[in-house]
C-alpha positions as CSV (number, residue, x, y, z in Angstrom):
1,M,208.7,77.8,19.5
2,Q,205.8,78.2,18.7
3,A,202.9,80.0,21.0
4,A,200.0,78.4,21.0
5,G,197.1,79.9,18.5
6,R,200.4,81.8,16.7
7,I,201.1,82.1,13.0
8,R,204.7,81.2,12.5
9,T,206.2,84.1,9.9
10,Y,210.0,83.7,10.5
11,C,212.0,80.5,9.4
12,S,214.3,81.0,11.8
13,A,215.2,83.2,14.8
14,A,217.8,84.9,12.5
15,C,215.3,86.1,10.5
16,R,212.5,86.8,13.2
17,Q,215.4,89.1,14.3
18,K,216.7,90.7,11.0
19,G,213.2,91.5,10.7
20,Y,212.6,93.1,14.0
21,R,215.6,95.4,12.6
22,Q,213.8,96.5,9.2
23,R,210.9,97.9,11.5
24,S,213.6,99.7,13.6
25,R,215.1,101.0,11.3
26,N,212.2,101.6,9.8
27,R,210.9,103.9,12.1
28,Y,212.3,106.8,11.6
29,P,211.6,108.8,8.6
30,A,214.7,108.0,6.5
31,E,216.1,112.0,6.5
32,M,217.0,111.5,10.3
33,T,218.4,106.9,9.9
34,S,220.4,108.3,7.0
35,S,222.0,111.3,8.7
36,P,224.7,110.8,11.3
37,R,223.0,113.5,14.3
38,W,223.0,110.1,16.1
39,V,223.8,109.7,19.8
40,M,223.6,107.1,22.5
41,A,221.8,108.4,25.4
42,D,221.7,108.0,29.6
43,H,218.0,109.2,30.2
44,K,219.0,112.1,28.8
45,R,222.3,113.0,28.5
46,P,224.3,111.9,24.9
47,L,227.5,109.6,24.9
48,R,229.1,109.1,22.4
49,V,229.7,105.2,21.5
50,D,233.1,105.1,24.0
51,G,230.2,105.9,26.8
52,S,232.3,109.7,26.8
53,P,229.8,112.7,26.8
54,A,228.9,113.8,23.4
55,S,228.1,117.3,23.0
56,S,225.3,119.6,20.3
57,T,227.6,121.5,19.3
58,N,230.5,118.9,18.5
59,Q,229.6,116.6,15.3
60,A,232.7,114.8,15.6
61,T,230.6,113.4,18.9
62,W,228.1,112.0,16.7
63,T,227.7,108.9,14.3
64,E,225.7,106.8,12.2
65,F,222.0,105.4,13.0
66,S,222.9,102.2,12.6
67,K,225.5,102.0,15.2
68,V,223.0,103.7,18.2
69,A,220.1,101.9,17.1
70,K,220.3,99.0,19.9
71,K,220.7,101.3,22.3
72,P,219.2,104.2,24.4
73,H,219.8,107.0,21.7
74,G,219.0,110.6,20.9
75,F,219.4,112.6,18.0
76,M,221.6,116.2,17.2
77,L,219.2,118.7,16.1
78,G,220.7,121.5,14.1
79,G,221.1,121.9,10.5
80,G,217.2,122.1,9.2
81,F,216.4,119.1,11.8
82,A,213.8,120.7,14.5
83,C,211.6,119.3,17.1
84,I,208.7,120.4,19.0
85,D,208.3,119.1,22.2
86,L,205.4,118.8,24.2
87,D,205.3,118.1,27.8
88,H,203.2,116.5,30.0
89,C,200.0,116.7,27.1
90,F,198.0,113.3,28.3
91,K,195.4,114.3,31.3
92,D,194.0,110.5,31.9
93,G,195.5,109.2,28.4
94,K,193.6,111.6,26.6
95,L,195.3,113.6,24.6
96,Q,194.4,117.6,25.9
97,R,193.0,120.2,23.7
98,W,196.2,122.2,22.9
99,A,198.7,119.9,22.6
100,S,195.7,118.4,19.2
101,R,195.6,122.3,18.3
102,I,199.2,122.2,17.8
103,I,199.7,119.3,16.0
104,D,196.2,119.5,13.9
105,A,198.7,121.9,12.9
106,A,201.4,119.6,11.4
107,P,199.7,117.5,9.1
108,G,201.8,114.5,8.5
109,A,204.7,114.9,10.7
110,F,206.3,112.2,12.4
111,I,205.9,111.9,15.8
112,E,207.2,109.6,19.0
113,R,206.3,110.0,22.6
114,S,208.6,111.0,25.0
115,V,210.5,108.8,27.8
116,S,208.3,110.1,30.0
117,G,205.3,108.3,27.7
118,D,203.0,111.2,29.1
119,G,204.5,113.4,26.2
120,L,204.8,113.5,22.2
121,H,208.2,115.2,19.7
122,I,206.9,116.5,16.5
123,F,209.7,116.4,13.9
124,G,210.4,118.2,11.3
125,L,212.8,121.2,9.6
126,L,212.7,124.7,10.5
127,P,215.5,126.6,10.1
128,E,218.4,126.8,12.7
129,G,217.4,129.4,15.3
130,K,217.2,130.1,19.0
131,G,215.1,127.4,21.3
132,R,211.9,128.5,22.3
133,N,210.1,127.7,25.7
134,Y,206.6,128.3,26.3
135,G,206.0,126.1,29.4
136,R,204.8,123.2,28.1
137,V,206.0,123.3,25.1
138,E,209.3,123.6,23.5
139,V,210.9,124.6,19.9
140,Y,214.0,123.2,19.3
141,S,216.4,123.8,15.6
142,A,219.7,124.2,16.9
143,A,222.6,122.5,19.0
144,R,219.4,120.3,20.7
145,F,220.0,117.0,22.4
146,I,216.4,114.9,22.2
147,R,216.4,112.0,23.5
148,T,214.6,110.0,20.9
149,T,211.8,106.4,22.3
150,A,211.3,105.0,18.9
151,N,207.7,104.6,20.2
152,V,205.7,106.4,17.2
153,W,202.6,107.4,18.1
154,A,201.7,109.2,14.2
155,R,204.5,107.3,11.4
156,G,204.9,110.5,9.3
157,E,207.3,112.2,7.4
158,L,209.3,115.7,8.2
159,I,207.6,118.0,7.2
160,A,207.7,122.2,7.2
161,L,207.1,123.4,11.2
162,T,206.7,127.2,10.0
163,N,203.0,127.0,10.1
164,T,203.3,125.2,13.1
165,V,205.3,127.7,15.3
166,K,202.7,130.1,14.1
167,T,200.3,128.1,15.5
168,I,202.2,127.9,18.5
169,D,202.7,131.8,18.7
170,E,199.2,132.6,18.1
171,M,197.5,130.2,21.0
172,N,200.6,131.7,23.6
173,R,199.7,135.3,22.5
174,A,195.9,134.5,23.2
175,G,196.6,132.4,26.3
176,K,195.9,129.3,25.0
177,L,198.9,127.3,26.2
178,P,199.8,125.6,29.6
179,S,202.2,127.9,30.8
180,K,203.9,125.9,33.0
181,L,203.6,122.2,34.1
182,T,201.1,121.6,37.2
183,P,201.8,119.2,40.2
184,R,200.9,115.5,39.5
185,R,198.4,114.5,42.8
């Protein structure tokens, strides 16, 4: 049944579903969806397709995007794939200045909202290395699970994040990063 005032764009429910699946597939950069680094997710816990625990260090527990696309899912970082996690970077619905400066240092990057809706994930490329935690900013490039949402904040590509990390380091040294989460009121 067609809603009043809406123009029908699909010939059938099957075609509409096919279109939805195609759009869902295209929400992430192709480098991510073509890499078998996906797992299902129970909140922020990684799971194999069979429901057993997945490991960020055991590739045998990962799968293809198509097998998890319709369920809550996440991505295993490493092998060049990295994520900068900006926690609680919105205040009253507006992006905070510190987060805006970091995003400006990642032009053209793919960015999604986090599960909470109050944070952002900047996906890109970095050599594998130890994770860095700056309080509300975390940088991961190896052996780490990131719960993804496909809630795109900025459509983009996987860019080199080296300069973005340099900006974060500079901001940290200058005391321009929030050091920890402040309690919500």
